[in-house]
N, C-alpha and C positions, 0 to 999 in steps of 0.2 A: 496507460499511455493515452492524453488526452488530447486528440484535434480539434482547435478551438475555430470559429468561423464567426467572425463580427470584431466590434468593438467594445471598449472593458469602461465601466464607470465605477464610482466610491463606492466602496458598501462598510463601511465604518458606520458606526451606530451612531445613530441620531437620539438617542434618547436614554436616562438612564435606565437599564433593564437588569433585574438582580438574576445573573447567571450560577445560580445555586443549580444543582439537578432538581431539587423540589419545585422551585419556581417556575423552572422552563417547562417540567412535568405538566403542572399546573395550567399555564397557558397553552397547551400545546393538544390538536385536536386529534385523534386516532380512530380511524375508521378502516374497513374491508371494502371495497368495491364487489359487486355482484359478481363478479369472474373471478375473485381470487387475489386481485394486488392488493396491498398491504400500504395505508397511507396515512403521512405524520404531518398536521398541518401550524406552523408555529407563526402565526402573525405577529408582528410588533414593528414600531416604529422604526425606522434606517434613515441615515445620511443619504439624501438623495434620493428616498423612496424606493431604494434597491429591496429586489427579490432573487432569491437564490432557490434554483428545484435540483436536485438530483433523482433522476428514475432508474433503477437496477432492473433489466428483464433477464429472467432463471429459464433456462431452455436444457432440453436433454437430457441424458444419462451417462452413464459410467459406459454404459454398453452401444448406445446410439451416436455418441461421439467419438468412437474411433478412430483415428486418423485423422480427426478434423481441428486439430489444437491450431494450426497456423490459420485456419479460415476463419474461424472464430475470432481472433487477433485482427485481422483485417476488417473483419463487417462491420461493426459498429462507424467505424470512421469513414469509411466508403458511403456508408449510408448518408453520411452529413454533406456528401460531394456532389449532389442533386439528387433533383425530385420529378416529378410529371410537371411541376407548375414551374419550376425555376432549376436553371443551371446553375454550376456551383459560383460561375462570379455573379450572378441574379440573386442568390442566395446570401452570399457575403456582403454585394449591395444594400438590400434588405434588410439586415441585421445592423450594419454599419449605421444605416439613417436612424433606425430604433435604438443605437447606443447599446447593443443587447451583444450576445455569446449564443451559438450552441455548440458544445461539444461530445464527441462520441468517443468511447475507449472500449477496448477491448485486451485481455492480458491473459500469455499464454498458462499464468501460475493462477487462473482463476477461473477454470474451462467452463463454460456452459454460465457465462454472465457476459449480457453488453450494457453498458452505462451509459447513460445522457445526462449532460447536465448543461442547463439553461442561469444565465443573469440577465437580467431587466430590469425593468420598474413597474412601479403600480401601474402606470397608462398603458405602455407598451406589453405590459404582461400580456394580455390577450393575442396582439398579432403577434407574437413569439411563439405561443403555445400552437397558434395553428399552423405555423412553421414547422415545429415541433414534430405536429402530428403530421405534417408531411413529408418529413424525414424519417419518420416508424413508418408510416403507413403507403408511400408512396415512392419510396427509393429510385432509383435508374439504376445504380450500382455500377456508373460508366467505366465501359473499358479502359478509357485514357487516364483519367483519374488513378485508377487501380494499376497502371504500367507507371504513374507517376510515384506513386506509394510504393511498388516493389522494389523502383531504383534508388528512393533514398533509402528505404529500409535495407537494401543491399550495399549501398554505399556505407552505413552505419556498421554493418554486420563487418566491411572491409576492414575499416581501420581497428575491430575492435582484435581482430586477430592476431595485434601486434599490441595490444595497450595489456599492463599489467591488471587492471583492476578488475574488466570484464572476464578478463581468462580464469583470475581467480576465485572471483563470485560465483563464474559457472561450474567450475569444478568443486565447488562448495556443495552448489545444490545439486549437483548427477549425484554426489557422493549420499546425499540425503533422499533421491529421490531414483531411486532406482527401480524405475519402470518399464515395462515393455515399452517398445518405440511406438506401436500405436495406443498405445493408453495416453489419455487426454490430459494427464499429469504428468509425461514424459518431458524431461528437461533434456534437451537437444544439444550437443557439440556447435560449436559456431559453423564448422563446414556443415553439419547436419541441419542449421536451422538455416544457411545459405541455399542449399538445396531444395529444399521445404518451401522457399520464397520464390525460387525460381520456377518450381512446376505448378505454384499455385494459378489457377484461371478463373475468370469470373463466372463460368458454368457451375464449379464449384459452390461460390461465395453465395449466388442467385438459389442454389438448389439448397444451403443452410438456411437462406431468409425464409424460403416458402416453406420449408417445413417445421422451422424451427420456431422462429419468432410470434409471440402472440402477447396480448397484454395481460393473461391471467397469473404468471407467475414471477413473484419479485416484489420489490420496494418502491415507495414513490414520496420521496419529504420536500417539503416546502417550509423556506424559511425566509420574513423579510415583513415588506410593505404591502399588503393584500388584503382584501377580503376573503374569509374563510366561505362563508356562504355562497358568496360570487363566484369563486372559483372554482368549487365539488363540480359543477355539471362540464366546465371547461374541460377540467382533468378528465372527467369521464368519458367526454369526447374523445380521447386520445386514445383509449383502450377498448374504451365498452364494449365492442363485440368482435373484437382482433383477440382470435383463438388459434393456436398453434394445433397444427396435423398431428405431433408428435409429444409425447406430456414427459413432465420435467421430475427428476429425482437429483436428489443433491449428490454430489461428486464430493466427499470426504477426502480432508487432507489427512494422511496418518503421521503420529510421531512416535508408532510402534517398527517401523522397519529396523530391519537390522542394518549395521555399516560398520566399518571397522576404522577404528580410530588411529591417528597416526598425523605424520607431515609429507608434505611432497611441497617439490618448488618447481616453478617456470621460469624458463630464461627469458625475457624478450631484452632482445640487445637495442642498445643504443637511447633507451630511455633513462632518464635523468632522475625519475622515483621510482621505489618499489613498493608494494602493497603487501600486508598480513590480513589475512583474512582466518578467524577461527570461529567451531560453533560445535554445538551439543544440539541435540534434539531427542525429546521424549515425551510421553503420552500424557498430556494436561488440557485442560479446559478453563478458561478464566474465570470460573465459578469453584475453584479446589480449594479447599482449606487452605493449601500452600501459595498460593497465588500472590497474596498482600505480601508476604516475606520477601518470596522470588524481586516481585517488583521492589520493594527497598532497596535488596543485595544490589541488582543491577545497577538502580540509581546509586547506588557507594563506590561499587566497580566501575563503573566507566560510563553510565548512563547519564550524570551530571555533567557531562563535558570535563571541563577545567576543573570544575568544583568536586572532582573523583578521584579513588585511589592510583587510576591509569593516567587520567590527566595530569595528575600531581606527580609522578613519579615518572612516568616516562616520558611527557612533552615538557613540565615545568623543571623539574630537579635534573634528569640525565639528558634534556636535549634532544632524545632519540627520534622524536616524530614529529611532523610536522601537525598533524592532527591525530587523535587516537578514542574511541568512543566504544561502548557496548550498546546492546540491545536487546532485549528482552520481549519475546509475545507468546502470547499462550491465545488460541482460536476462542470463539465463542459458542461456536456448534460443534467442533470437532476436537476428539483428542490427538491435539499436538502444540508443543510447548518448544520455546528454542531459544536459546543465548547465543549472540552474535558477537564478534570481537573484531574490529578494523581498525586499521591504521597507515598512513601513509609516511614515508622515511626515505632517508638517503639510502640506497643499497646496500653500501658497507657498515650501516646501522642494523641493520635486521635482524643477524646473528642474535645481537644483546636484546633487541626488542624480543624476539620469541623468549628469549631467558628470563627477563624482566615479567612480562606479562603471565608466566607460568609461576614465578616467584610470587605475583603478588596475587593469584587464582588460589594456590597453594594457604598463603595467609588466611586467605578468607575462607575457607572450610576448616581450617588447623583453629583458628581464634576468632573467628565470627567478625563482629562489628560494635563500636564503642557505644555504649549511649550517647555519647554526644553526637557522634556520625549519625546514628540513627534518626536522631531528633532534628537535625539539618536534614536531611533526606526527606522526611516528613513531611517539614514546612516545604522543602522545594518542589516536590512532587504535588502536594494539594494544592500549589500557587500555582505549578503549571498546567494544572488539570482546568484549573478556574481561567484562567487565560487564553487556553485555547478554543473554549465556548465564549469569548469574547469575539470571535470570529463569526460570523454568518456562515462562511463555507464551510467553515468547520462543522459547525453544529448542524447544517444540513446533513453532515456525514457520518453525524453521532445519531440523527436522530434513524436515518437511514439504518445504520449498523442494528440499532434495537430492535426495529420492527423485523430486520431477519434473524434477530438472535430470540425472539417472540418475548421481548421484555421491554419495559419503562425504563425510564431514569431513575428509577427506586434503585436499579441495580448498581448503577454508579453513585448514587449516596451511599449507599453499604458499601460499597468498594473503599469510599473513602473514608468509613467509619473505622473499619477494618484495618486500614493503613495506618490513619493516628494510631490505632492499639497494637502494633506491631510490635515485638519488644523482641532484644537482642539475642536471647536463648531460640526464640522461635527462628529467627532470621539462620542462625548457625544450623540449626536443625535441617531446615528446609536446604541451604545450599549445599548443607554436606548431603543430601540424598539427591540433589539435581544438577548442580552444578562441577560435578566431578573432573578435575582437570586430565586424569587418565581418559577421559571419553572424549577428548576434545579432537575433532579435526581441523588441523592447520593447514593450510595453505599461504604460501608466498610466492610473491612475482615480481621480477626486475632484474635491470643487468649485472647480473652476478657473477661476470666475467673478470672484473677487476681484482686482485689480492686484497685480502680483508686489510683493513686500515683501522689504527684504534680510533675508535667509537669517538666521533665527532659531534657536538649539538647543531643540530639543524632546527632551530625556530622558525617559525613561518605563520600564515595564516591561512594557508590552506584547508581544508576540512574535509574528512572523510565521510562520503555517502554511502549507504547500504542500506538494502533491504534485508529481512529475515533470510536465512539461506531457505 
């Protein structure tokens, strides 16, 4: 969740740049600052001389961050709302004049992380970095701005109390995250999160900032039109002598926690649409030998949107859903893999949606995929991966993730080679091992008070949006 300050600029590519992993890596400068922060710099010509930067600061551990979940979620955004030299209005005006942005982000599903991004140009980058330095090192964490943030958050949470999608997705996530309330990885109910936000104080945020934040642990990636030699001292000035009082140790996401498969239903009266969410969680890193096969299995099942089995049958042929998609993820540093399926439909069609998805899952583990499906999926996935690297904003995130995982883009090149060499036999073996429909947790939410009617086609343009559970 990013809060952005400032204007926007066009970051379209300004030159023909080979976005193969090998070429990107050959042009990337990697190093570690004396304090420990990992850095990746990719200078390249861009339209409008645009530069993107992503900084993630990591802090605390499983013990020291007990009960700090909501505090850490608010901290980065509040830091962008005023510094010792600039009020929020002054900071906004300065960035608008520079046609640049600064954003702060915290997410309770990533405890111990504070992320900051900027977008600037080659000429404005030095001034924007100075402003970012103030945000990082001299935030005032104003009480008035915190009150506004809390009110906005509470308004959103109150709305979620009757909305099918957030209710269903939260229930699914809580099933897979059975942590104690004090654990930083705890997923609260909506009512529980409301209570957390209401009780949040500026004093708690100040204490977290003063005790935990520093520039020694984390990753910094910069992509765009800049001079690598010139920028290094400017980046060093951001975090050079900034150390935290408390050390950092990664808080792992686990895929081996026991959970009970099954189905549950949530009533949301007077809502026109209903949602379907289902998931499976299991131990797996993205370096596992079965990972490429599962990437292809998911692409064929529902990752390819309409060009997939679920999209073709549920939406196109039977007209049961406005949008349906599946998502497969495996962590780079933790043993946690997940498959998620999400759909939006007319409430009266939900029973049929549940049946059809179950049938398609069963077909997948019974018969696997065809050579033609696999060839099309390989082509589609590799093309999609290439397209994602044409966006400098996404490329900045890719480089930052590689720093966190302690690897170069040689890993991506190898993954694409493995995907291209997957076989129907390998895909079948992998899905039988990990995508067992009997292990699905299914949550549906909507207004189910009306009597069931014959399934009616509900074609539409709405798409389901979801993150992994």
